[in-house]
PLY file of the C-alpha trace (Angstrom):
ply
format ascii 1.0
element vertex 86
property float x
property float y
property float z
element edge 85
property int vertex1
property int vertex2
end_header
-11.69 -15.55 -0.68
-14.26 -12.26 -1.37
-13.51 -8.96 0.77
-15.47 -6.00 1.05
-11.74 -3.78 0.93
-8.30 -4.58 -0.63
-6.41 -4.12 3.08
-8.84 -6.95 4.27
-7.16 -8.73 1.65
-3.41 -7.85 2.32
-3.97 -8.53 5.43
-5.78 -11.91 5.01
-2.74 -13.12 2.63
-0.50 -11.92 5.78
-2.20 -14.07 8.17
-2.94 -17.23 6.29
1.61 -17.04 6.03
1.53 -16.99 8.69
-0.46 -19.31 9.88
0.76 -22.34 7.59
4.40 -21.51 9.13
5.88 -19.50 6.16
9.04 -17.19 6.92
8.95 -14.74 4.21
11.80 -12.99 2.44
12.79 -9.89 3.70
9.90 -10.81 6.48
10.07 -6.69 7.54
9.87 -5.62 4.37
6.63 -8.07 3.12
3.56 -5.84 4.19
5.76 -2.90 1.96
6.15 -5.75 -0.57
2.56 -6.57 -1.03
1.35 -2.95 -0.19
3.49 -2.20 -2.68
2.45 -4.94 -5.21
-1.28 -4.35 -4.31
-1.81 -0.66 -3.13
-0.36 1.98 -5.38
-2.93 2.16 -7.72
-5.20 -0.20 -6.19
-7.01 -2.52 -8.26
-9.36 -1.15 -10.93
-12.97 -2.77 -11.65
-12.60 -5.97 -13.63
-8.39 -6.14 -13.46
-6.37 -9.01 -11.59
-2.73 -8.31 -9.64
-0.58 -11.17 -8.65
2.90 -11.22 -6.44
5.04 -13.39 -5.99
6.96 -13.38 -2.79
9.65 -15.56 -2.14
10.29 -18.07 1.02
13.13 -18.67 3.65
11.44 -21.49 5.24
8.58 -23.40 4.93
6.94 -24.82 8.73
10.94 -24.38 9.93
12.70 -25.86 7.16
14.38 -24.04 4.37
12.38 -23.88 1.00
12.93 -22.38 -2.71
9.03 -21.72 -2.83
7.80 -19.44 -3.02
3.86 -17.89 -1.68
1.49 -16.92 -4.85
-0.99 -14.24 -4.37
-3.49 -12.91 -6.99
-6.52 -10.58 -6.49
-8.99 -9.62 -8.66
-11.36 -7.04 -8.59
-15.23 -7.77 -9.43
-17.40 -4.91 -11.42
-19.09 -4.85 -8.57
-16.20 -3.85 -6.47
-15.29 -6.61 -4.48
-12.38 -8.46 -4.29
-11.72 -11.97 -4.70
-7.87 -13.23 -2.77
-6.46 -16.68 -3.98
-3.10 -17.23 -2.27
-1.03 -20.59 -2.07
2.43 -21.51 -1.66
4.48 -23.22 -4.54
0 1
1 2
2 3
3 4
4 5
5 6
6 7
7 8
8 9
9 10
10 11
11 12
12 13
13 14
14 15
15 16
16 17
17 18
18 19
19 20
20 21
21 22
22 23
23 24
24 25
25 26
26 27
27 28
28 29
29 30
30 31
31 32
32 33
33 34
34 35
35 36
36 37
37 38
38 39
39 40
40 41
41 42
42 43
43 44
44 45
45 46
46 47
47 48
48 49
49 50
50 51
51 52
52 53
53 54
54 55
55 56
56 57
57 58
58 59
59 60
60 61
61 62
62 63
63 64
64 65
65 66
66 67
67 68
68 69
69 70
70 71
71 72
72 73
73 74
74 75
75 76
76 77
77 78
78 79
79 80
80 81
81 82
82 83
83 84
84 85
């Protein structure tokens, strides 16, 4: 998924996570954790940043899985975001 702004990437990841029925550890602080991982200093052109966030539950069942997020800033200035649960 390609986005124009970094905040759109963060919002997209959070929305997909909740839509999948995932409850993240420290859910109250998740956005701060995501922003801390990706927002501080931003993502430079041509750079890739990754973040891994533990899940408490997935679709109502306890799990040891993580939400993995990869954000790449392309040379054109747009962002590519990939997220998955594994």
